[in-house]
Every structure is written in C-alpha cells, then in structure tokens.
C-alpha positions as CSV (number, residue, x, y, z in Angstrom):
1,X,-17.4,-0.2,-187.2
2,X,-15.3,-0.7,-184.1
3,X,-17.8,-2.9,-182.6
4,X,-17.9,-4.9,-185.8
5,X,-13.9,-5.2,-185.6
6,X,-14.0,-6.3,-182.1
7,X,-16.5,-8.9,-182.9
8,X,-14.5,-10.1,-185.9
9,X,-11.3,-10.4,-183.6
10,X,-13.1,-12.3,-180.9
11,X,-14.6,-14.5,-183.6
12,X,-11.3,-15.1,-185.0
13,X,-9.7,-15.9,-181.7
14,X,-12.5,-18.2,-180.7
15,X,-11.8,-20.2,-183.9
16,X,-8.4,-20.4,-183.7
17,X,-8.5,-21.5,-180.0
18,X,-10.9,-24.3,-181.4
19,X,-8.7,-25.2,-184.2
20,X,-5.6,-25.9,-181.8
21,X,-7.7,-27.8,-178.8
22,X,-6.3,-30.9,-178.7
23,X,-9.4,-32.1,-176.5
24,X,-11.5,-30.8,-179.2
25,X,-9.7,-32.9,-181.8
26,X,-10.4,-35.8,-179.8
27,X,-13.9,-35.3,-179.3
28,X,-14.2,-34.5,-183.1
29,X,-12.7,-38.0,-183.8
30,X,-15.1,-39.8,-181.5
31,X,-18.0,-37.9,-183.1
32,X,-17.0,-39.1,-186.6
33,X,-16.6,-42.5,-185.1
34,X,-20.1,-42.7,-183.7
35,X,-21.8,-41.4,-186.7
36,X,-19.7,-44.2,-188.8
37,X,-21.1,-46.7,-186.5
38,X,-24.7,-45.5,-186.9
39,X,-24.3,-45.3,-190.7
40,X,-22.5,-48.8,-191.1
41,X,-25.5,-50.5,-188.9
42,X,-28.1,-49.2,-190.9
43,X,-26.1,-50.0,-194.1
44,X,-25.6,-53.7,-193.2
45,X,-29.2,-54.0,-193.0
46,X,-30.2,-52.0,-195.9
47,X,-27.7,-53.8,-198.2
48,X,-28.1,-57.4,-196.5
49,X,-24.4,-57.6,-196.4
50,X,-21.5,-57.4,-193.8
51,X,-20.1,-53.8,-193.6
52,X,-17.1,-52.8,-191.8
53,X,-15.3,-49.8,-190.4
54,X,-11.7,-50.2,-191.1
55,X,-9.4,-48.2,-189.0
56,X,-6.0,-47.6,-190.2
57,X,-3.4,-46.7,-187.3
58,X,-0.3,-47.2,-189.8
59,X,-0.9,-44.2,-192.1
60,X,-0.1,-40.6,-191.2
61,X,-2.4,-39.0,-190.2
62,X,-4.6,-42.1,-189.0
63,X,-7.8,-42.7,-191.0
64,X,-10.8,-44.9,-191.4
65,X,-13.2,-46.2,-193.9
66,X,-16.5,-47.8,-194.3
67,X,-16.8,-50.6,-196.5
68,X,-19.3,-53.5,-197.4
69,X,-18.7,-57.1,-198.5
70,X,-18.9,-58.0,-202.2
71,X,-21.2,-61.0,-201.7
72,X,-24.2,-61.5,-199.7
73,X,-23.2,-64.8,-198.6
74,X,-19.7,-63.8,-197.4
75,X,-18.8,-65.5,-194.0
76,X,-15.9,-64.2,-191.8
77,X,-13.3,-66.8,-191.2
78,X,-13.2,-66.1,-187.7
79,X,-10.0,-67.9,-186.7
80,X,-7.7,-65.2,-188.7
81,X,-9.0,-62.4,-186.1
82,X,-7.6,-64.4,-183.2
83,X,-4.0,-64.0,-183.2
84,X,-2.9,-66.9,-181.2
85,X,-5.6,-69.3,-182.8
86,X,-4.5,-68.1,-186.2
87,X,-0.8,-68.8,-185.5
88,X,-1.7,-72.1,-184.1
89,X,-3.9,-73.2,-187.1
90,X,-1.9,-71.8,-189.9
91,X,1.6,-70.9,-190.8
92,X,2.4,-67.4,-191.8
93,X,2.0,-67.7,-195.4
94,X,-1.4,-69.4,-194.9
95,X,-2.5,-66.6,-192.6
96,X,-1.4,-63.8,-194.9
97,X,-3.1,-65.5,-197.7
98,X,-6.2,-65.9,-195.7
99,X,-6.2,-62.0,-194.7
100,X,-5.7,-60.9,-198.1
101,X,-8.8,-62.9,-199.4
102,X,-10.9,-61.3,-196.7
103,X,-9.5,-57.7,-197.7
104,X,-10.4,-58.5,-201.3
105,X,-13.9,-59.2,-200.6
106,X,-14.7,-55.5,-199.2
107,X,-15.6,-52.3,-201.1
108,X,-15.8,-48.8,-199.9
109,X,-19.1,-47.5,-199.4
110,X,-18.9,-44.3,-201.4
111,X,-22.1,-42.7,-200.1
112,X,-20.4,-42.2,-196.7
113,X,-16.6,-41.3,-197.7
114,X,-15.1,-42.1,-201.0
115,X,-11.8,-41.4,-199.4
116,X,-10.4,-42.5,-196.2
117,X,-11.7,-40.2,-193.4
118,X,-8.7,-38.8,-191.9
119,X,-8.1,-37.9,-188.1
120,X,-6.5,-34.7,-187.1
121,X,-2.6,-35.2,-187.1
122,X,-2.8,-34.6,-183.3
123,X,-5.1,-37.7,-182.8
124,X,-3.6,-41.4,-182.8
125,X,-5.4,-44.8,-182.9
126,X,-3.5,-46.5,-180.2
127,X,-5.4,-49.8,-180.1
128,X,-8.8,-51.4,-181.2
129,X,-10.4,-54.5,-179.7
130,X,-13.9,-56.3,-180.5
131,X,-15.8,-59.1,-179.4
132,X,-14.3,-61.0,-182.6
133,X,-10.7,-60.5,-182.2
134,X,-10.1,-61.7,-178.6
135,X,-7.2,-59.3,-178.3
136,X,-6.1,-55.8,-178.5
137,X,-4.6,-54.9,-181.9
138,X,-2.2,-52.1,-181.5
139,X,-0.8,-49.6,-184.0
140,X,-2.2,-51.5,-186.9
141,X,-5.1,-52.1,-189.3
142,X,-8.1,-53.4,-187.5
143,X,-12.0,-53.7,-188.2
144,X,-15.2,-53.7,-186.6
145,X,-18.0,-55.6,-188.3
146,X,-21.9,-55.0,-188.8
147,X,-24.3,-57.6,-189.9
148,X,-27.5,-57.9,-191.8
149,X,-29.2,-58.8,-188.5
150,X,-28.5,-55.4,-187.1
151,X,-26.0,-56.9,-184.7
152,X,-22.5,-55.6,-184.6
153,X,-19.1,-56.4,-182.9
154,X,-19.0,-54.8,-179.5
155,X,-15.6,-52.9,-179.5
156,X,-13.2,-50.6,-177.9
157,X,-11.0,-48.2,-179.6
158,X,-8.3,-46.2,-177.8
159,X,-7.2,-42.9,-179.1
160,X,-4.9,-40.3,-177.7
161,X,-2.9,-37.0,-178.4
162,X,0.0,-35.5,-176.4
163,X,-2.2,-34.6,-173.5
164,X,-4.8,-37.3,-172.8
165,X,-6.2,-40.7,-173.8
166,X,-9.9,-41.4,-175.2
167,X,-11.8,-44.5,-175.3
168,X,-14.8,-45.2,-177.1
169,X,-17.1,-48.3,-176.0
170,X,-19.4,-49.5,-178.6
171,X,-22.4,-51.9,-177.8
172,X,-23.2,-54.8,-179.8
173,X,-26.8,-54.8,-179.7
174,X,-27.5,-51.1,-179.2
175,X,-26.4,-47.6,-180.6
176,X,-25.2,-46.8,-176.9
177,X,-21.7,-45.5,-176.7
178,X,-19.4,-44.5,-173.8
179,X,-16.7,-42.1,-173.9
180,X,-14.0,-41.8,-171.2
181,X,-11.0,-39.4,-171.0
182,X,-7.8,-39.7,-169.2
183,X,-5.0,-37.3,-168.6
184,X,-1.5,-38.4,-169.7
185,X,0.7,-37.8,-166.5
186,X,4.5,-37.6,-166.9
187,X,6.9,-40.4,-167.0
188,X,8.4,-42.1,-170.4
189,X,5.8,-41.0,-172.9
190,X,6.8,-43.1,-175.8
191,X,4.9,-45.7,-178.1
192,X,5.1,-48.4,-175.2
193,X,3.8,-46.2,-172.8
194,X,0.7,-45.7,-175.2
195,X,0.3,-49.4,-175.9
196,X,0.6,-50.2,-172.3
197,X,-2.1,-47.9,-171.1
198,X,-4.3,-49.2,-174.0
199,X,-3.9,-52.5,-172.5
200,X,-5.0,-51.7,-169.2
201,X,-8.2,-49.7,-170.7
202,X,-8.7,-53.1,-172.7
203,X,-8.6,-55.2,-169.7
204,X,-11.1,-52.8,-167.9
205,X,-13.5,-53.0,-170.9
206,X,-13.3,-56.6,-170.7
207,X,-14.2,-56.8,-167.2
208,X,-17.2,-54.5,-167.9
209,X,-18.4,-57.2,-170.5
210,X,-18.0,-60.1,-168.4
C-alpha cells in the first residue's frame, strides 16, 4: 500500500510538471501543426481541391483550423496575399471584398477537427510567412495552402511563450520539417520585441530557401 501511494504521488508530480512545462507546450503545438500539415497534404489530393491550414493569431487562445475549397476549379488570387502588390493594385475596399470572397470559398474539414484547435494559452502565434505571401504576417490570420498536385506552400511559423521562441519550417515538396528553439534573453519583452525577432527568423528562413 505504501509503495502504491509513493508511485501515485510520483506519477501526479510528473503529470503536473508536464502540464506546466512551457517548453513542452511549444512541442505539443508543433506536433499538432505537423500532424495538420500531413493530413492537409493528403486531403488536398483525395478531395482534388485546395486545402488550407488557417492560423489565427487574433483569438485568445490562438488557434487553427483545416479547411477545403468549395469548388474544384477554385484558383487563389495570388495578388491579395502580397500586401504591397495588393495595396498598389486595389483600394482598401476592393482588397477587403476580394479577401472576403476567398474566405467564403472555404469550409472546415470536420474529419480533422470540427472546432478550431486551440493552442495552450501559454503559446502565441507571432508570425507566419509562406512562399505565396512574400512577407511575414504578424499577429493576424494567415494561411498555408495545399494543392491537389501534392504540392504545398513552403512556410515558416514562429511561436513563442514567455521563455523561448520556436520556429517550424515546412518544405513545399516533401514532408520534411525543421524545428528550432531560441531562448528569450532579457530586454524589453513586448509585442514589438516578439515581432522583430520573428522578422529575424523570417529573413534567415529566406536565406535558406534562396
């Protein structure tokens, strides 16, 4: 009986430690994203439609969904994903209308997750960049697209908690992933700090893909 109680206490301590381990929470977020990428790539081929992972850095907690395009012949209007080109090509009202039209073309893949999959409240989506966007999108909604051909957008996702950053790099033609972790060191740790660091990681990612 005494041994059983000791084992129970040790098990409870281990589980509690895991629950409040910030690094483990980042690992779990990356695990979920990698699982979603694998699922989305297969789903695009099986459905013969464009599929996307929609990451939402505006909610609390941050979350993501997997969605498929309503029409097989749907073509992404790539201009709206390049912020500068979009601003040069359309006025703000036209741009918002085109973005809204794209949003209306996607439905959630219920087989994957009927509701948005939420990250732990310790984990934030700082920024996302893809080979389609040509820029880093910070603290906003962003998408990674998967195509019926089996191809997908190359991407980098930057996550953070109060102690470290994590980056996930996604290859466009393979299911290879690259994870990196960076400790957060002192200074004024605010939204601007996180955004500036994310920009550094984005530029490094660009240099790898040149």
